[in-house]
C-alpha positions as CSV (number, residue, x, y, z in Angstrom):
1,M,22.4,-52.4,-58.5
2,R,19.7,-51.0,-56.3
3,A,20.4,-48.0,-54.1
4,A,19.9,-50.1,-50.9
5,E,22.4,-52.6,-52.2
6,V,25.0,-49.8,-52.8
7,L,24.4,-48.5,-49.2
8,L,25.0,-52.0,-47.9
9,L,28.2,-52.4,-50.0
10,A,29.6,-49.2,-48.6
11,F,28.6,-50.3,-45.1
12,D,30.4,-53.6,-45.6
13,H,33.5,-51.9,-46.9
14,A,33.6,-49.6,-43.9
15,W,33.5,-52.7,-41.7
16,E,35.9,-55.1,-43.4
17,H,37.7,-53.6,-46.4
18,T,41.3,-54.8,-46.4
19,W,42.8,-51.3,-46.0
20,E,40.3,-48.7,-44.8
21,S,37.9,-50.3,-42.3
22,L,37.1,-50.9,-38.7
23,Q,38.3,-54.5,-38.9
24,S,41.6,-53.6,-40.6
25,A,42.2,-50.9,-37.9
26,L,41.6,-53.4,-35.1
27,Q,43.6,-56.2,-36.6
28,G,46.2,-57.4,-34.1
29,V,45.2,-55.1,-31.3
30,G,46.1,-56.8,-28.0
31,V,44.6,-56.1,-24.5
32,Q,47.4,-53.9,-23.3
33,E,47.3,-51.7,-26.4
34,A,43.5,-51.6,-26.3
35,E,43.3,-50.5,-22.7
36,W,46.1,-47.9,-23.0
37,Q,45.1,-44.2,-22.7
38,A,47.0,-41.6,-24.6
39,P,48.2,-38.7,-22.4
40,A,45.9,-36.3,-24.3
41,Y,43.0,-38.0,-22.6
42,A,44.4,-38.1,-19.1
43,E,42.1,-35.3,-17.9
44,A,39.0,-36.8,-19.5
45,E,36.4,-38.0,-17.0
46,R,35.8,-41.7,-17.1
47,E,32.2,-42.7,-17.2
48,A,31.1,-45.5,-14.9
49,G,31.1,-48.9,-16.7
50,W,33.2,-47.6,-19.6
51,P,36.8,-48.2,-20.6
52,L,39.3,-45.3,-20.3
53,P,38.4,-42.4,-22.5
54,G,40.3,-42.3,-25.8
55,S,41.5,-45.8,-25.5
56,I,40.9,-48.3,-28.3
57,A,38.7,-50.3,-25.9
58,W,36.6,-47.1,-25.4
59,Q,36.3,-46.6,-29.2
60,V,35.1,-50.2,-29.6
61,A,32.6,-49.9,-26.7
62,H,31.3,-46.6,-28.1
63,V,30.9,-47.9,-31.7
64,A,29.1,-51.0,-30.4
65,H,26.8,-48.9,-28.2
66,C,26.0,-46.6,-31.1
67,K,25.4,-49.5,-33.4
68,R,22.8,-50.9,-31.0
69,Y,21.0,-47.5,-31.0
70,Y,21.3,-47.0,-34.7
71,T,19.8,-50.4,-35.3
72,E,16.8,-49.5,-33.2
73,V,16.3,-46.3,-35.3
74,I,16.3,-48.4,-38.5
75,L,14.1,-51.1,-37.1
76,Q,11.6,-48.6,-35.6
77,R,11.6,-46.3,-38.6
78,A,7.8,-46.4,-39.0
79,R,7.3,-45.2,-35.4
80,P,7.2,-41.5,-34.6
81,G,10.0,-40.0,-32.4
82,E,13.3,-41.5,-31.5
83,P,13.6,-45.0,-29.9
84,A,15.1,-45.4,-26.4
85,T,18.8,-46.0,-26.3
86,P,19.5,-49.7,-25.4
87,P,21.4,-50.1,-22.1
88,R,25.2,-50.6,-22.4
89,P,26.7,-53.6,-20.6
90,P,29.5,-52.5,-18.2
91,H,33.1,-52.8,-19.4
92,Q,34.4,-56.4,-18.7
93,G,37.6,-56.1,-20.8
94,F,38.6,-55.6,-24.4
95,E,37.8,-59.1,-25.6
96,V,34.2,-58.8,-24.3
97,E,33.9,-55.4,-26.0
98,L,35.1,-56.9,-29.3
99,V,32.4,-59.7,-29.0
100,G,29.8,-57.0,-28.3
101,L,30.9,-55.0,-31.3
102,R,30.8,-57.9,-33.7
103,A,27.3,-58.9,-32.4
104,A,26.0,-55.3,-32.6
105,H,27.4,-55.0,-36.1
106,A,25.8,-58.3,-37.3
107,V,22.3,-57.1,-36.1
108,Q,22.8,-53.6,-37.6
109,R,24.0,-55.2,-40.9
110,A,20.9,-57.4,-41.1
111,A,18.6,-54.4,-40.5
112,I,20.3,-52.5,-43.3
113,A,20.2,-55.5,-45.6
114,A,16.5,-55.8,-45.1
115,L,15.9,-52.2,-46.4
116,G,14.4,-51.7,-49.8
117,D,14.8,-48.6,-52.0
118,T,11.3,-47.5,-51.0
119,D,12.4,-47.3,-47.4
120,L,15.3,-44.8,-48.1
121,A,13.2,-41.6,-48.1
122,T,11.7,-42.4,-44.7
123,R,12.5,-39.7,-42.1
124,V,14.2,-41.1,-38.9
125,G,16.2,-39.9,-36.0
126,S,16.6,-36.2,-36.1
127,A,14.5,-35.9,-39.2
128,M,17.1,-37.1,-41.7
129,S,16.2,-39.5,-44.5
130,L,17.0,-43.1,-43.9
131,V,19.5,-43.0,-46.8
132,E,21.3,-40.2,-45.0
133,F,21.1,-42.0,-41.7
134,V,22.7,-45.2,-43.1
135,T,25.5,-43.2,-44.7
136,M,26.0,-41.5,-41.3
137,C,26.3,-45.0,-39.7
138,T,28.9,-45.9,-42.3
139,R,30.9,-42.7,-41.8
140,H,30.7,-43.3,-38.0
141,D,32.5,-46.7,-38.4
142,V,35.2,-45.1,-40.6
143,W,35.6,-42.1,-38.2
144,H,36.3,-44.4,-35.3
145,A,38.5,-46.7,-37.4
146,A,40.7,-43.7,-38.1
147,Q,40.8,-42.8,-34.4
148,I,41.9,-46.3,-33.6
149,A,44.6,-46.1,-36.2
150,V,45.9,-42.9,-34.6
151,A,45.7,-44.4,-31.1
152,R,47.7,-47.4,-32.3
153,R,50.4,-45.1,-33.7
154,L,50.5,-43.1,-30.4
155,Y,50.8,-46.4,-28.5
156,R,53.7,-47.6,-30.6
157,A,55.5,-44.2,-30.2
158,R,54.8,-43.9,-26.4
159,A,57.8,-43.0,-24.2
């Protein structure tokens, strides 16, 4: 198996593995649960056009937004400097955020799938290698999957 194929496999597992993945963490999340904000985030300032900070809807919006940017980094890897951050559509509800996440993931996955082993040493973003950047993208999905899992537990235990 080529190195680029191993990276894609790990990326796919972070997205849709049965147990530890973004999709498994999101399975069964309803609108009320997604829009709920844990008391620990009550003092966090809400950004215009974003869901409530700390909510599952915010996590989904954040991951989708990052995926759009990360994809630009991968696609523009031959250009010097960092690409512009794509604009984020304003929050229109959890279901719309989920659609945006799935679309952003599909484009990001295609960009990663198109990589060859010779691309992996290319320096991107903040001067990390592309292999390190793609593993960071994978860790980012898992990090937020874990935050969603904790938010779900807090939601179920709320007073």
